[in-house]
C-alpha positions as CSV (number, residue, x, y, z in Angstrom):
1,X,-29.7,100.2,-7.0
2,X,-32.6,98.0,-8.3
3,X,-32.4,95.2,-5.7
4,X,-34.3,94.9,-2.4
5,X,-33.2,96.5,0.8
6,X,-33.8,93.7,3.3
7,X,-33.2,94.4,6.9
8,X,-35.7,96.8,8.3
9,X,-38.6,94.5,7.5
10,X,-37.4,92.3,10.4
11,X,-37.7,95.0,13.0
12,X,-41.0,96.2,14.3
13,X,-41.2,99.8,13.1
14,X,-43.4,100.7,16.1
15,X,-40.8,99.8,18.7
16,X,-39.2,102.4,20.9
17,X,-35.7,103.3,19.6
18,X,-34.6,103.6,23.2
19,X,-35.8,100.0,24.1
20,X,-33.2,97.3,24.4
21,X,-32.7,95.1,21.4
22,X,-29.7,93.1,22.4
23,X,-27.1,92.5,25.1
24,X,-23.6,91.4,23.9
25,X,-21.9,89.2,26.4
26,X,-18.6,89.5,24.6
27,X,-18.4,93.3,25.3
28,X,-20.8,93.4,28.3
29,X,-22.8,96.1,26.5
30,X,-26.5,96.7,25.8
31,X,-27.7,97.9,22.4
32,X,-31.0,99.8,22.0
33,X,-33.0,99.4,18.8
34,X,-31.7,102.9,17.8
35,X,-28.1,101.9,18.4
36,X,-28.5,98.5,16.7
37,X,-30.0,100.2,13.6
38,X,-27.2,102.7,13.5
39,X,-24.5,100.0,13.7
40,X,-26.3,98.0,11.0
41,X,-26.5,101.0,8.8
42,X,-22.8,101.6,9.3
43,X,-21.9,98.1,8.3
44,X,-24.3,98.2,5.3
45,X,-22.5,101.3,4.0
46,X,-19.2,99.4,3.9
47,X,-20.9,96.5,2.1
48,X,-22.8,98.4,-0.6
49,X,-22.0,97.4,-4.2
50,X,-23.2,98.2,-7.6
51,X,-24.8,94.7,-7.9
52,X,-26.3,92.1,-5.6
53,X,-23.6,89.8,-4.2
54,X,-23.4,86.5,-2.4
55,X,-22.1,87.0,1.1
56,X,-20.7,84.2,3.4
57,X,-21.3,85.2,7.0
58,X,-19.5,82.9,9.5
59,X,-21.8,83.9,12.4
60,X,-21.3,83.7,16.1
61,X,-23.8,84.7,18.8
62,X,-22.3,88.2,19.3
63,X,-23.1,91.7,18.2
64,X,-20.3,91.8,15.6
65,X,-21.8,88.8,13.8
66,X,-25.4,90.0,14.2
67,X,-24.7,93.4,12.7
68,X,-22.6,91.8,10.0
69,X,-25.6,89.6,9.0
70,X,-28.2,92.4,9.3
71,X,-25.9,94.8,7.5
72,X,-25.5,92.5,4.6
73,X,-29.3,92.2,4.3
74,X,-29.6,95.9,4.6
75,X,-27.2,96.3,1.7
76,X,-29.4,94.1,-0.4
77,X,-27.2,91.1,-0.7
78,X,-28.0,87.3,-0.4
79,X,-26.5,86.0,2.8
80,X,-25.3,82.4,3.6
81,X,-25.0,81.8,7.3
82,X,-22.3,79.3,8.2
83,X,-20.7,77.7,11.2
84,X,-17.5,79.7,12.1
85,X,-15.9,76.5,13.5
86,X,-16.4,74.6,10.2
87,X,-13.4,72.5,9.4
88,X,-10.9,74.6,7.4
89,X,-10.9,72.2,4.4
90,X,-14.7,72.4,4.3
91,X,-14.6,76.2,4.4
92,X,-12.2,76.3,1.5
93,X,-14.3,73.9,-0.6
94,X,-17.5,76.0,-0.1
95,X,-15.6,79.2,-0.9
96,X,-14.1,77.6,-4.0
97,X,-17.5,76.4,-5.2
98,X,-19.7,79.4,-4.6
99,X,-17.0,82.2,-4.9
100,X,-18.9,84.7,-2.7
101,X,-18.3,88.3,-3.3
102,X,-17.9,89.0,0.4
103,X,-16.9,87.0,3.4
104,X,-17.8,88.3,6.9
105,X,-16.4,87.1,10.2
106,X,-16.8,88.4,13.7
107,X,-13.2,89.4,14.2
108,X,-12.1,86.5,16.3
109,X,-11.7,83.9,13.5
110,X,-9.6,83.9,10.4
111,X,-10.7,82.9,6.9
112,X,-8.5,80.1,5.5
113,X,-6.0,81.5,3.1
114,X,-7.2,81.6,-0.5
115,X,-6.0,83.7,-3.4
116,X,-8.4,86.3,-4.7
117,X,-9.6,87.6,-1.3
118,X,-8.4,90.7,0.5
119,X,-9.3,91.8,4.0
120,X,-10.4,95.3,4.9
121,X,-9.4,96.6,8.3
122,X,-12.1,95.8,10.8
123,X,-13.4,98.5,13.0
124,X,-13.4,98.1,16.8
125,X,-16.9,96.7,16.9
126,X,-17.4,95.7,13.3
127,X,-16.8,92.5,11.3
128,X,-13.8,91.5,9.3
129,X,-14.7,91.9,5.6
130,X,-13.0,89.9,3.0
131,X,-13.7,91.0,-0.6
132,X,-13.2,88.8,-3.7
133,X,-11.3,90.1,-6.7
134,X,-13.4,87.8,-8.9
135,X,-16.8,86.9,-7.4
136,X,-18.9,84.4,-9.2
137,X,-20.3,86.1,-12.3
138,X,-23.8,84.6,-12.3
139,X,-26.9,86.5,-11.5
140,X,-28.6,86.3,-8.1
141,X,-32.4,86.3,-8.0
142,X,-33.9,89.5,-6.8
143,X,-36.0,87.8,-4.1
144,X,-33.1,85.6,-2.7
145,X,-32.3,86.9,0.8
146,X,-31.0,84.1,2.9
147,X,-29.4,80.7,2.4
148,X,-29.0,78.0,5.2
149,X,-27.3,74.7,5.3
150,X,-29.5,71.5,5.4
151,X,-26.8,69.3,6.8
152,X,-25.3,70.7,9.9
153,X,-21.5,70.8,10.0
154,X,-20.7,68.4,7.1
155,X,-19.9,71.2,4.8
156,X,-22.5,70.1,2.2
157,X,-22.8,72.5,-0.7
158,X,-26.6,72.0,-0.7
159,X,-28.3,75.1,0.7
160,X,-31.9,76.1,1.2
161,X,-32.9,79.3,-0.7
162,X,-35.1,81.6,1.2
163,X,-36.8,84.8,0.1
164,X,-37.5,88.0,2.1
165,X,-41.2,86.9,2.4
166,X,-40.2,83.4,3.6
167,X,-38.2,85.0,6.4
168,X,-40.7,87.7,7.4
169,X,-43.8,85.5,7.3
170,X,-42.2,82.8,9.6
171,X,-40.8,85.5,12.0
172,X,-44.3,87.0,12.4
173,X,-46.0,83.6,12.6
174,X,-43.7,82.5,15.4
175,X,-44.0,85.8,17.2
176,X,-47.8,85.3,17.2
177,X,-47.8,81.6,18.0
178,X,-45.6,82.1,21.1
179,X,-47.2,85.4,22.0
180,X,-43.8,87.2,22.1
181,X,-44.3,90.7,23.4
182,X,-41.8,93.6,23.6
183,X,-41.1,92.7,27.3
184,X,-39.8,89.2,26.3
185,X,-36.0,88.5,26.5
186,X,-34.5,85.4,24.9
187,X,-31.1,83.8,25.7
188,X,-29.3,82.8,22.5
189,X,-29.0,79.1,23.5
190,X,-28.7,77.9,19.9
191,X,-26.3,79.0,17.1
192,X,-27.7,81.5,14.5
193,X,-26.5,79.4,11.5
194,X,-29.1,76.9,12.7
195,X,-32.6,77.8,11.4
196,X,-34.2,77.3,14.9
197,X,-31.6,79.5,16.6
198,X,-32.0,82.2,13.9
199,X,-35.8,82.1,14.2
200,X,-35.4,83.1,17.9
201,X,-33.5,86.2,16.8
202,X,-35.9,87.0,13.9
203,X,-39.1,86.6,15.9
204,X,-37.9,88.7,18.9
205,X,-36.8,91.5,16.6
206,X,-40.2,91.3,14.9
207,X,-41.8,91.8,18.3
208,X,-39.6,94.7,19.5
209,X,-38.3,92.3,22.2
210,X,-34.6,91.7,23.2
211,X,-32.0,88.9,22.8
212,X,-29.0,88.2,25.0
213,X,-26.1,87.2,22.7
214,X,-23.8,84.6,24.1
215,X,-21.8,81.6,22.9
216,X,-21.7,80.1,26.4
217,X,-23.0,76.5,26.6
218,X,-25.9,75.4,28.9
219,X,-23.5,73.1,30.8
220,X,-21.6,76.2,31.9
221,X,-22.5,78.0,35.1
222,X,-21.7,81.2,33.3
223,X,-24.6,80.6,30.9
224,X,-27.1,80.5,33.8
225,X,-25.4,83.4,35.5
226,X,-26.0,85.3,32.3
227,X,-29.7,84.3,32.2
228,X,-30.0,85.4,35.8
229,X,-28.2,88.7,35.5
230,X,-30.0,89.8,32.3
231,X,-33.4,88.4,33.5
232,X,-34.1,86.4,30.4
233,X,-37.6,85.2,30.0
234,X,-37.3,82.4,27.4
235,X,-35.1,79.5,26.5
236,X,-35.1,77.5,23.2
237,X,-33.6,74.0,23.1
238,X,-33.3,70.8,21.1
239,X,-34.0,67.4,22.8
240,X,-30.4,66.8,24.0
241,X,-30.4,70.2,25.7
242,X,-33.6,69.3,27.6
243,X,-32.0,66.0,28.7
244,X,-29.2,68.1,30.2
245,X,-31.6,70.6,31.7
246,X,-33.5,67.8,33.3
247,X,-30.3,66.7,35.0
248,X,-29.4,70.2,36.0
249,X,-32.9,70.8,37.5
250,X,-34.2,74.1,36.4
251,X,-35.6,75.0,39.9
252,X,-32.1,74.7,41.3
253,X,-30.6,77.2,38.9
254,X,-32.1,80.3,40.5
255,X,-33.5,81.8,37.3
256,X,-37.0,83.0,38.4
257,X,-37.4,85.3,35.3
258,X,-37.4,82.2,32.9
259,X,-41.1,81.7,32.0
260,X,-41.1,80.2,28.5
261,X,-39.4,77.1,27.2
262,X,-39.6,76.1,23.5
263,X,-38.5,72.7,22.1
264,X,-37.9,71.7,18.5
265,X,-35.0,70.0,16.5
266,X,-36.2,66.4,16.9
267,X,-38.5,64.3,19.1
268,X,-38.3,64.7,22.8
269,X,-39.6,61.8,24.8
270,X,-43.1,62.1,26.2
271,X,-41.9,61.6,29.8
272,X,-39.7,64.7,29.5
273,X,-42.3,66.7,27.7
274,X,-44.8,65.9,30.6
275,X,-42.1,66.7,33.2
276,X,-41.2,70.1,31.7
277,X,-44.9,71.0,31.2
278,X,-45.6,70.3,34.8
279,X,-42.5,72.2,35.9
280,X,-43.4,75.3,33.9
281,X,-47.0,75.1,35.1
282,X,-45.8,75.3,38.7
283,X,-43.6,78.3,37.8
284,X,-46.6,80.1,36.1
285,X,-44.9,79.7,32.8
286,X,-45.3,77.9,29.4
287,X,-43.7,75.0,27.5
288,X,-44.1,74.8,23.8
289,X,-43.4,71.7,21.6
290,X,-42.7,72.6,17.9
291,X,-42.0,71.0,14.6
292,X,-40.0,72.5,11.8
293,X,-37.7,72.2,8.9
294,X,-35.1,74.5,7.4
295,X,-36.9,74.2,4.1
296,X,-39.9,76.0,5.7
297,X,-37.5,78.7,7.1
298,X,-37.8,77.4,10.6
299,X,-41.0,76.2,12.2
300,X,-44.1,74.6,10.8
301,X,-46.3,73.6,13.7
302,X,-46.7,74.5,17.4
303,X,-48.3,72.7,20.3
304,X,-49.3,75.3,22.9
305,X,-48.7,74.8,26.6
306,X,-52.5,74.7,27.2
307,X,-52.8,71.6,25.0
308,X,-50.6,69.5,27.3
309,X,-50.8,66.9,28.7
310,X,-53.9,66.0,26.7
311,X,-52.1,66.1,23.4
312,X,-48.9,64.5,24.6
313,X,-46.9,63.2,21.6
314,X,-48.3,65.7,19.2
315,X,-46.5,68.6,17.4
316,X,-49.7,70.6,17.4
317,X,-51.2,72.4,14.5
318,X,-49.8,74.4,11.6
319,X,-48.6,78.0,12.3
320,X,-50.8,80.9,11.2
321,X,-50.9,81.3,7.4
322,X,-49.9,77.7,6.8
323,X,-51.7,74.4,6.4
324,X,-50.7,70.8,7.1
325,X,-52.2,67.6,5.7
326,X,-51.5,63.9,5.6
327,X,-51.3,62.3,2.2
328,X,-51.3,58.6,1.6
329,X,-49.0,56.8,-0.9
330,X,-51.6,56.9,-3.6
331,X,-52.0,60.7,-3.2
332,X,-55.3,60.5,-1.5
333,X,-55.9,62.4,1.8
334,X,-55.5,60.3,4.9
335,X,-58.4,60.1,7.4
336,X,-58.0,60.7,11.2
337,X,-55.4,58.3,12.6
338,X,-54.2,57.1,9.2
339,X,-50.5,57.5,8.4
340,X,-49.0,59.1,5.4
341,X,-46.6,61.9,4.4
342,X,-46.9,65.3,6.0
343,X,-47.4,68.0,3.4
344,X,-47.1,71.7,4.4
345,X,-48.3,74.7,2.5
346,X,-47.4,78.2,3.5
347,X,-45.6,81.5,2.7
348,X,-42.5,80.3,4.6
349,X,-41.8,77.4,2.2
350,X,-38.4,77.9,0.6
351,X,-37.8,78.9,-3.0
352,X,-35.8,75.7,-3.5
353,X,-32.3,74.3,-3.1
354,X,-29.0,75.5,-4.3
355,X,-26.1,73.1,-5.0
356,X,-23.8,75.6,-6.7
357,X,-23.7,79.2,-7.9
358,X,-25.8,78.6,-11.0
359,X,-28.8,77.9,-8.8
360,X,-28.7,81.3,-7.2
361,X,-30.5,82.8,-10.2
362,X,-33.4,80.4,-9.9
363,X,-36.9,81.6,-8.9
364,X,-39.5,79.9,-6.7
365,X,-39.6,76.2,-7.6
366,X,-41.8,75.2,-4.7
367,X,-44.8,77.5,-5.0
368,X,-45.5,77.3,-1.3
369,X,-45.7,73.5,-0.9
370,X,-43.3,71.3,1.0
371,X,-43.5,67.6,0.9
372,X,-41.7,67.0,4.3
373,X,-41.0,63.3,3.7
374,X,-41.9,62.9,7.4
375,X,-44.5,60.2,8.2
376,X,-47.3,61.1,10.5
377,X,-51.0,61.2,11.2
378,X,-53.7,63.7,12.3
379,X,-56.2,63.0,15.1
380,X,-59.9,63.9,15.0
381,X,-59.1,67.3,16.6
382,X,-56.7,68.3,13.9
383,X,-53.5,67.8,15.9
384,X,-50.5,66.2,14.1
385,X,-48.2,63.4,15.3
386,X,-44.9,62.5,13.6
387,X,-44.4,58.7,13.5
388,X,-41.2,58.4,11.4
389,X,-39.0,59.8,8.7
390,X,-39.0,58.7,5.1
391,X,-35.9,60.4,4.0
392,X,-32.2,59.9,4.7
393,X,-31.8,62.5,7.4
394,X,-31.4,62.2,11.2
395,X,-31.6,64.8,13.9
396,X,-28.8,64.3,16.5
397,X,-28.6,66.7,19.4
398,X,-30.4,69.3,17.3
399,X,-28.0,68.9,14.4
400,X,-29.5,67.7,11.1
401,X,-27.3,65.0,9.6
402,X,-27.4,63.7,6.0
403,X,-27.0,60.0,6.4
404,X,-25.9,59.5,2.8
405,X,-23.1,62.0,3.3
406,X,-21.9,60.1,6.4
407,X,-22.0,56.9,4.3
408,X,-20.0,58.5,1.6
409,X,-17.3,59.4,4.1
410,X,-16.9,55.8,5.2
411,X,-17.5,53.9,2.0
412,X,-14.0,54.7,0.9
413,X,-13.0,51.9,3.4
414,X,-15.6,49.4,2.2
415,X,-19.4,48.8,2.1
416,X,-21.2,50.9,4.8
417,X,-24.8,51.7,5.8
418,X,-25.9,54.3,8.2
419,X,-29.3,54.6,9.9
420,X,-30.8,56.8,12.5
421,X,-30.9,55.1,15.9
422,X,-32.8,58.0,17.7
423,X,-30.0,59.4,19.8
424,X,-27.1,57.7,17.9
425,X,-26.1,57.0,14.4
426,X,-25.9,53.2,13.8
427,X,-23.2,52.4,11.4
428,X,-22.9,48.9,9.7
429,X,-19.7,48.0,8.0
430,X,-18.5,45.0,6.0
431,X,-15.0,46.2,6.8
432,X,-12.7,47.1,9.7
433,X,-12.3,46.2,13.3
434,X,-12.8,47.9,16.7
435,X,-9.6,49.9,16.4
436,X,-10.7,51.2,13.0
437,X,-14.1,52.1,14.3
438,X,-12.6,54.1,17.1
439,X,-10.6,56.1,14.6
440,X,-13.6,56.6,12.3
441,X,-15.7,57.7,15.3
442,X,-13.1,60.3,16.3
443,X,-13.0,61.6,12.7
444,X,-16.7,61.9,12.5
445,X,-17.0,63.5,15.9
446,X,-14.4,66.2,14.9
447,X,-16.2,66.8,11.6
448,X,-19.7,67.1,13.0
449,X,-18.7,68.7,16.4
450,X,-20.4,65.8,18.3
451,X,-19.2,63.5,21.0
452,X,-17.8,60.2,19.6
453,X,-20.5,58.3,21.6
454,X,-23.0,59.6,19.0
455,X,-21.7,56.8,16.6
456,X,-22.2,53.1,17.2
457,X,-20.4,50.8,14.8
458,X,-21.4,47.2,13.9
459,X,-19.4,44.7,11.9
460,X,-21.5,42.6,9.5
461,X,-20.6,39.9,7.0
462,X,-23.0,41.3,4.4
463,X,-25.3,44.3,4.3
464,X,-28.9,43.3,3.6
465,X,-30.0,44.3,0.0
466,X,-33.3,44.7,-1.7
467,X,-34.2,42.9,-4.9
468,X,-32.9,45.7,-7.0
469,X,-29.5,45.7,-5.2
470,X,-30.0,48.6,-2.9
471,X,-29.3,48.6,0.8
472,X,-32.4,47.3,2.7
473,X,-32.5,50.0,5.4
474,X,-35.8,48.7,7.0
475,X,-34.1,45.3,7.7
476,X,-31.2,47.1,9.4
477,X,-33.8,49.0,11.5
478,X,-35.1,45.7,12.9
479,X,-31.6,44.4,13.9
480,X,-31.2,44.0,17.7
């Protein structure tokens, strides 16, 4: 076959095959690197094809899903990682649009019925494999390795196209920035279909370290029992998770092995950053603040523990191999303290977007540069601070939400505008009453897998408009 074999590049070839790579909570079993590679090879054999295919992998935090994902990479295919709990109608629409050649599931979910797919018999520890009788006929670019959603659980067809080099360069940069050694052990506190969660897996495999695979939530005592029993050393979380962890009080959880905390997925308040920095200092550990985007594979900048509290509020400096700059509206570079758009250059910048199967054949449209559409500034020491977002996305509890898509869901009822209210979506409607808003909130909560309190509705007589007839979002932001 002429296409790239894509899995072994993630694993440190120097690591001991007898060293632990993963613990699977579902089966209560440890997997060494040798055993993991053997299982991945076995899955890859079942997935091999005479041409490169698009593979949908509905991934959970268990060994079946991980070996399905890595096996598909090993077989040389392009893999889309998706939420296994995606609403069935959204699953169907994505499958109908992209017509993947293979659909992989972890064995505990069932693909919605659709003609043209047949299921092979899953092995005891392997994934369920659904094969298409008529996969999309278009070509898939030889470098295309991984595709990730940009919009959480809305089922958007827009995907980020990532190459082998994008994935590898970011895994190595994160490994080095966080100083992940082979003795580190991460708990899978985030889903793997989310770029931040996936980067935890990638960076630990690249370091010859280990990962404890679990779908348990941090609000569950079983999660912390797992951390304790398997002696996990690191935890990754988004701001909402740190709010919960603050209430739980880490020192009361009896997890002495936990020495590294990492935070990304949105802005955490300075008070909590300071509190966790102090907490980890007392434990002889570390707390890292990070900034990233799926379009840059995962992470862009890192603020080390040693730079706190002096650089409180900063996201740090660009990862190794990348550069960040602030560019003013006229294209000129911003000076220290001047605001502008953050622009990142690096080998982890995506190839581009895909909105349908025809885009899978496209090459690199970005050439290593990502205009983040985030507004920020750089201080005199070269540390970056994000002050706002210029695009229509919000990060809510670590989930990236396309505000235009939420608007589209509600505009069928009448004029609607949605803005980011930090820890809530603020929804302004020229239609409806409180009873309708409760119904809309429940529907959105079910669709996005969020609590209904994440949505706050306001009735307005008229939405503010700009002179060209577009919604005036800045004016909405200034409303009380």
